C-alpha positions in Angstrom: 310.7 71.7 139.3 308.6 72.2 136.0 304.9 72.3 135.9 303.7 71.0 132.9 300.8 72.4 131.2 299.7 69.6 128.9 296.8 69.8 126.6 294.4 67.3 125.5 291.4 65.4 125.3 290.4 63.4 128.6 288.5 60.0 128.7 285.5 61.4 129.6 285.3 63.6 126.6 286.0 60.8 124.3 283.2 58.7 125.7 280.8 61.6 125.4 282.0 62.1 122.0 281.6 58.9 121.0 278.3 58.3 122.6 276.7 60.9 120.9 278.0 59.7 117.3 276.8 56.3 118.1 273.2 58.1 118.8 273.5 60.1 115.5 274.7 57.1 113.3 271.8 54.9 114.7 269.0 57.6 114.3 270.8 57.9 110.2 270.3 54.1 110.1 266.7 53.7 111.0 265.7 56.9 108.7 267.9 55.4 106.0 266.2 51.7 106.4 262.5 53.2 106.7 263.0 55.6 103.6 264.2 52.1 101.7 261.1 50.5 103.3 259.0 53.0 101.8 260.9 53.3 98.1 260.6 49.4 97.7 257.3 49.5 98.9 256.5 52.4 96.2 258.1 50.3 93.4 256.0 47.6 94.2 252.9 49.5 94.0 253.9 51.6 90.6 254.7 48.6 89.1 251.2 46.8 89.9 249.1 50.6 89.0 251.3 50.1 85.6 250.3 46.4 85.1 246.7 47.2 86.3 246.3 50.2 83.4 247.1 47.7 81.1 245.2 44.6 81.9 242.3 47.1 82.3 242.7 48.0 78.8 242.3 44.0 77.7 239.4 43.2 80.1 237.4 46.1 78.0 238.2 44.7 74.6 237.1 41.0 76.1 233.8 42.6 77.4 233.3 44.1 73.6 234.0 41.1 72.1 231.5 39.3 74.6 228.8 41.5 73.6 225.9 41.1 76.0 225.3 38.3 78.1 227.4 35.7 76.6 227.6 31.9 76.9 230.2 30.2 79.0 231.8 29.0 75.1 231.9 32.4 74.3 233.6 33.7 77.1 236.1 31.2 76.8 237.1 31.4 73.4 237.1 35.6 73.8 239.5 35.0 76.8 241.8 32.8 74.9 241.9 35.0 72.1 242.3 38.5 74.3 243.8 37.8 77.6 246.4 34.8 76.0 247.0 35.4 72.4 246.7 39.0 71.8 248.3 40.1 75.9 250.7 37.1 75.6 249.4 36.4 79.3 249.6 32.8 80.7 247.3 30.7 82.9 248.8 31.0 86.5 249.3 27.3 86.6 252.2 25.4 88.7 252.6 29.0 90.4 253.8 28.7 93.9 251.8 31.4 95.6 250.8 32.4 98.9 247.4 31.3 100.2 245.7 34.4 99.9 245.8 34.4 96.4 243.2 32.6 94.0 245.8 31.2 91.9 243.7 29.1 89.7 241.6 32.2 88.5 244.7 34.2 87.6 246.8 34.6 84.6 250.5 35.7 85.1 252.6 38.3 83.5 255.5 36.8 81.6 258.6 38.4 80.9 257.2 39.0 77.4 254.0 40.1 78.3 256.3 42.9 80.0 258.3 43.7 77.1 255.1 43.4 74.7 253.4 45.8 77.3 256.3 48.6 77.2 257.2 47.3 80.6 260.4 46.4 80.0 262.2 48.1 82.8 260.4 45.9 85.6 262.7 43.6 86.7 261.4 40.4 88.6 263.2 38.6 91.7 263.5 35.5 92.2 260.1 33.5 92.8 258.4 36.7 92.2 255.2 36.8 89.7 252.8 39.4 89.1 249.4 37.9 88.5 246.0 39.3 87.0 242.6 37.9 88.2 239.8 39.6 85.6 236.5 40.0 86.6 234.8 40.4 82.9 231.4 41.1 84.1 232.5 44.0 86.2 235.3 45.2 83.9 237.7 45.0 86.6 240.9 43.0 87.6 242.7 42.5 90.4 247.0 42.5 90.3 248.5 40.4 92.9 252.2 40.0 94.0 253.9 36.4 95.1 256.1 38.3 97.2 254.1 41.0 98.3 254.9 43.5 100.8 254.4 42.5 104.8 251.7 39.5 104.1 249.5 42.0 101.5 250.1 40.7 98.4 246.9 42.5 96.6 247.2 45.9 94.8 243.8 46.7 96.6 245.7 45.7 99.8 249.0 47.7 99.0 247.0 51.1 98.4 245.3 50.8 101.9 248.7 50.5 103.7 250.3 53.3 105.6 253.8 53.4 105.8 
């Protein structure tokens, strides 16, 4: 009788190998997902910062043209001239936005606006809008995104997020 000495992998070794591979795959998957989320957040934040920088130029121009203690008629005239005619912004009417965004006080950034501002690499998703709320009195702006990130829609809120 001949003794056969076959060499091969046992079922236990195969099972352990598969389990180790599954663990490594799940770690890689979770790391990749977190990395993608961070990249999406940074892209949104960067886009909002670029829009904020351009918008601040226009709020400064509007303040300069309004002068000291402008009346309501002068404010309306200057806002139309600077924000709509020069910056190519549109009042944010007929925009569906989450309830946290004060749409009635905002201007929407259109594709024409982004092209004029040199931000033509920015692509809007379906249903996505960037909105700007100007505060002429304090010469500040707040930027909103209608899609947001984890329930946060303003640049201020997104800046305070920790991922």
